[in-house]
C-alpha positions as CSV (number, residue, x, y, z in Angstrom):
1,M,-32.4,-31.7,1.9
2,V,-29.0,-32.8,0.3
3,E,-28.9,-34.1,-3.1
4,S,-27.1,-36.0,-6.0
5,L,-25.2,-34.2,-8.5
6,D,-27.5,-34.9,-11.4
7,K,-30.5,-32.6,-10.2
8,V,-28.2,-29.8,-9.8
9,D,-29.8,-26.8,-12.0
10,V,-27.6,-26.7,-15.7
11,H,-28.0,-22.8,-16.1
12,Q,-26.9,-22.4,-12.2
13,L,-23.3,-24.3,-13.5
14,K,-23.3,-22.0,-16.5
15,K,-23.1,-18.8,-14.7
16,L,-20.3,-20.0,-12.3
17,K,-17.1,-17.9,-12.5
18,W,-15.4,-18.9,-9.3
19,L,-15.4,-22.0,-7.3
20,L,-13.9,-22.2,-4.1
21,T,-12.8,-25.5,-3.0
22,D,-11.1,-27.5,0.1
23,V,-8.1,-29.2,-0.4
24,D,-7.5,-32.2,2.2
25,D,-9.9,-35.3,0.9
26,T,-11.7,-32.8,-1.5
27,L,-9.3,-32.5,-3.9
28,T,-6.9,-35.2,-2.5
29,W,-8.2,-39.1,-1.6
30,E,-6.3,-40.9,0.8
31,G,-3.6,-38.8,1.0
32,K,-2.7,-38.4,-2.6
33,L,-3.3,-36.2,-5.4
34,P,-5.1,-37.9,-8.1
35,P,-4.5,-36.9,-11.9
36,E,-8.0,-36.6,-12.3
37,T,-8.0,-33.4,-10.4
38,L,-5.1,-32.1,-11.8
39,Q,-7.0,-32.4,-15.0
40,A,-10.1,-31.4,-13.7
41,L,-8.5,-27.9,-12.5
42,S,-7.1,-27.6,-16.1
43,K,-10.5,-27.7,-17.4
44,L,-12.3,-25.7,-15.4
45,E,-9.0,-22.7,-16.4
46,A,-10.2,-23.2,-19.9
47,V,-13.7,-22.7,-19.8
48,G,-13.3,-19.6,-17.4
49,V,-13.8,-20.9,-14.0
50,N,-11.3,-19.4,-11.3
51,V,-10.7,-21.8,-8.9
52,I,-9.3,-20.6,-5.3
53,A,-8.0,-23.0,-3.2
54,V,-9.9,-22.4,0.5
55,T,-7.6,-24.6,3.1
56,G,-6.5,-24.9,6.7
57,A,-3.4,-26.2,5.0
58,C,0.0,-24.6,6.0
59,A,1.6,-21.8,4.3
60,G,4.4,-24.1,2.8
61,W,1.7,-26.4,1.2
62,C,0.0,-23.0,-0.1
63,D,2.9,-21.6,-1.5
64,Q,3.6,-24.7,-3.6
65,M,-0.3,-24.8,-4.8
66,A,-0.2,-21.5,-6.3
67,K,2.8,-22.0,-7.7
68,L,2.8,-24.8,-9.5
69,W,-1.5,-25.7,-9.6
70,P,-3.8,-23.5,-11.9
71,L,-5.3,-21.9,-9.4
72,H,-6.3,-18.3,-9.2
73,G,-5.0,-18.2,-5.8
74,V,-4.9,-19.9,-2.4
75,I,-6.6,-18.8,1.0
76,G,-4.4,-20.9,3.5
77,E,-4.5,-21.5,7.4
78,N,-8.5,-21.3,7.4
79,G,-8.2,-17.5,6.1
80,A,-5.2,-16.2,7.8
81,F,-3.6,-15.3,4.1
82,W,-4.1,-15.7,0.9
83,M,-1.5,-16.3,-2.0
84,R,-1.2,-15.6,-5.8
85,K,0.7,-16.0,-8.7
86,D,0.3,-13.6,-11.9
87,Q,2.3,-12.0,-14.6
88,Q,3.4,-9.5,-12.0
89,G,5.1,-12.2,-9.9
90,F,3.7,-14.0,-6.4
91,T,2.2,-12.0,-3.7
92,T,1.4,-13.2,-0.4
93,H,-1.4,-10.9,1.4
94,Y,-1.9,-11.3,5.0
95,I,-5.2,-10.6,6.9
96,R,-4.2,-9.2,9.5
97,N,-0.1,-7.9,10.6
98,A,2.1,-11.0,10.2
99,E,4.5,-10.3,13.3
100,V,1.2,-10.0,15.4
101,M,0.0,-13.3,14.1
102,K,3.3,-15.3,14.7
103,R,3.7,-13.9,18.3
104,E,0.0,-14.9,19.4
105,Q,0.9,-18.1,16.9
106,Q,3.8,-19.0,19.4
107,A,2.0,-18.6,22.7
108,L,-0.9,-20.8,21.2
109,N,1.7,-23.1,20.0
110,H,2.9,-23.8,23.8
111,A,-0.4,-23.9,25.1
112,I,-1.5,-26.4,22.9
113,E,1.5,-28.4,23.3
114,S,0.9,-28.3,27.2
115,L,-2.4,-29.3,26.5
116,L,-1.4,-32.5,24.7
117,L,0.9,-33.9,27.6
118,D,-2.4,-35.8,29.0
119,Y,-2.9,-37.5,25.3
120,P,1.3,-38.9,24.7
121,D,-0.5,-40.4,21.5
122,V,-1.4,-37.1,20.0
123,S,1.3,-34.4,18.5
124,L,1.0,-31.3,16.3
125,S,1.0,-31.7,12.6
126,L,4.7,-32.3,11.0
127,D,4.2,-29.2,8.8
128,Q,3.6,-27.2,11.6
129,P,7.0,-25.4,11.1
130,F,5.7,-24.3,7.8
131,R,2.6,-22.3,9.5
132,F,2.2,-18.5,9.7
133,C,-0.4,-18.5,12.1
134,D,-2.5,-21.5,13.4
135,V,-1.6,-24.4,15.1
136,A,-2.7,-27.6,13.8
137,V,-3.0,-31.3,15.9
138,N,-2.6,-34.0,13.7
139,I,-6.0,-36.1,14.2
140,A,-5.7,-38.6,11.0
141,Q,-2.4,-37.4,8.9
142,D,-0.3,-40.2,8.2
143,R,-1.6,-42.1,11.2
144,V,-4.5,-44.3,12.5
145,P,-7.3,-41.6,13.5
146,L,-8.1,-40.6,16.6
147,S,-11.4,-41.4,17.9
148,S,-14.4,-39.1,17.5
149,D,-14.3,-38.6,21.2
150,V,-10.8,-37.8,22.0
151,T,-11.0,-35.4,18.9
152,K,-13.8,-33.8,20.4
153,N,-12.4,-33.5,23.8
154,I,-9.2,-31.8,22.8
155,L,-11.0,-29.7,20.3
156,E,-13.8,-28.2,23.5
157,K,-10.5,-27.8,25.4
158,I,-8.2,-26.1,22.7
159,K,-11.7,-23.7,22.6
160,H,-11.5,-22.6,26.2
161,L,-7.6,-21.8,26.2
162,D,-7.0,-18.0,26.7
163,I,-3.8,-16.5,24.8
164,E,-3.4,-12.6,25.8
165,G,-7.0,-12.3,26.5
166,Q,-8.2,-13.4,23.5
167,K,-10.6,-16.0,22.4
168,V,-9.3,-19.0,20.5
169,H,-11.0,-20.1,17.8
170,A,-11.1,-24.1,16.8
171,T,-12.1,-26.6,13.7
172,Q,-12.1,-29.6,13.0
173,S,-10.9,-31.0,9.3
174,S,-10.7,-34.6,7.9
175,I,-6.9,-34.6,9.1
176,H,-6.4,-31.7,11.9
177,I,-7.6,-29.7,14.7
178,N,-6.9,-26.0,13.6
179,A,-7.0,-23.4,16.2
180,W,-6.0,-20.0,15.7
181,V,-5.9,-16.4,17.5
182,G,-7.7,-13.9,15.4
183,N,-11.4,-13.5,13.8
184,H,-10.5,-14.4,10.4
185,S,-12.5,-17.3,8.7
186,K,-12.2,-19.1,5.6
187,Q,-15.8,-17.3,4.7
188,Q,-14.4,-13.7,5.4
189,T,-11.5,-14.2,3.8
190,S,-12.7,-15.5,1.1
191,E,-15.3,-12.4,0.7
192,A,-12.5,-10.5,1.1
193,Y,-10.7,-12.0,-2.0
194,L,-13.2,-11.9,-4.4
195,T,-14.4,-8.7,-3.8
196,Q,-10.8,-7.8,-4.9
197,F,-10.4,-10.1,-7.4
198,A,-13.6,-10.2,-9.5
199,P,-13.7,-7.6,-12.2
200,D,-17.6,-6.3,-11.3
201,E,-18.2,-3.7,-9.0
202,K,-20.7,-5.8,-6.8
203,L,-19.4,-9.4,-6.2
204,D,-22.7,-11.7,-7.7
205,L,-22.6,-14.5,-5.0
206,T,-24.8,-16.8,-8.2
207,E,-21.4,-16.8,-9.9
208,V,-19.7,-18.3,-7.0
209,S,-19.7,-22.0,-5.6
210,Y,-17.5,-23.9,-3.0
211,V,-17.2,-27.4,-2.9
212,G,-15.8,-29.5,0.8
213,D,-15.6,-32.5,2.5
214,S,-15.5,-32.0,6.3
215,L,-17.2,-30.1,9.4
216,N,-14.8,-26.6,8.8
217,D,-16.7,-26.2,5.4
218,E,-20.1,-25.8,7.2
219,G,-19.5,-21.7,6.9
220,M,-19.1,-21.8,3.5
221,F,-22.4,-24.0,2.9
222,A,-23.8,-21.6,4.7
223,W,-22.8,-18.6,3.1
224,L,-23.2,-19.4,-0.6
225,P,-26.5,-20.3,-2.6
226,L,-24.6,-23.0,-4.6
227,T,-22.5,-25.5,-2.8
228,F,-21.0,-29.4,-3.2
229,G,-20.0,-32.0,-1.4
230,V,-17.9,-34.6,-2.2
231,N,-19.0,-38.6,-1.1
232,N,-17.1,-38.6,2.0
233,I,-19.3,-36.2,3.7
234,R,-22.1,-38.0,3.8
235,A,-20.9,-39.6,7.5
236,L,-20.6,-36.0,8.6
237,L,-24.0,-34.6,7.5
238,P,-25.6,-35.3,11.0
239,K,-23.0,-33.1,12.5
240,L,-23.6,-29.9,9.9
241,N,-26.3,-27.3,10.9
242,H,-25.6,-26.3,7.4
243,H,-25.3,-29.3,4.4
244,P,-24.0,-28.9,0.9
245,Q,-27.0,-28.4,-1.7
246,F,-25.3,-31.4,-3.8
247,I,-23.1,-34.8,-3.0
248,T,-21.2,-36.1,-5.7
249,T,-20.9,-40.0,-6.1
250,E,-17.1,-40.5,-5.9
251,N,-14.9,-39.1,-2.9
252,G,-12.1,-36.8,-2.6
253,G,-10.5,-35.5,-5.4
254,Y,-12.4,-38.0,-7.7
255,G,-15.5,-36.5,-6.8
256,F,-14.1,-33.0,-7.6
257,A,-13.5,-34.5,-11.6
258,E,-16.8,-35.6,-11.4
259,L,-18.2,-32.1,-10.5
260,A,-15.7,-30.3,-13.0
261,E,-16.9,-32.6,-15.6
262,K,-20.5,-31.2,-15.2
263,I,-19.5,-27.8,-14.9
264,V,-17.3,-27.8,-17.8
265,K,-19.9,-29.8,-20.0
266,A,-22.5,-26.7,-18.9
267,K,-20.1,-24.3,-20.0
268,L,-19.6,-25.7,-23.4
269,T,-23.4,-26.1,-23.9
270,S,-24.4,-23.3,-25.8
């Protein structure tokens, strides 16, 4: 059962050391980043909560987020890589061989463009040239959103593609269909990231939470014991087998800021 944010146990919030978050329509809203979001990220950093963006966004956007936003790191293109800036500099860690991913991406790009010939009103995302691994179909970014039937049809056709004898993985966010070759995912790469950077020998998942808004967040909701959705996820709940435990009253980045305030208050309460 999904509950309102005011039902969350304060003691659970006090334990949090890591907050993983989706980006589009979780940190942003209606295509923009609210100032409340950046303020919330800074407040979380100040009380010792490490925020990691876990997104389907392209490498170009992830580079900017990792360098400029108050984040511990950014996991991009649904787990294909992570980027991180610290005192030693800026690093990009690929989850698989970068040259292999690029070759597979080129083949997948060609296959999806051929598939989209049957949908003259649908195109790849404008940021496709800035992607390392996946291929993104634009379903709602700076355009009239596609109908759910058309989106579902394209998604299923992509899942049936074969690239060099390998299965194609595809998932739907609030703005894109993201497709890739390889078994990485948001959850797998998040676990690898936390295992590398968590200071304790054994990762304690009660110190980790996630907040998201869309269908491609389901794996994260299933993985962690404490999860949140921003208010705009409500319309998608019937399509999810695994739900966030708690939902904010506000949409997108405003909902994230609402959650952040609750975490910060818990951290500052003795």
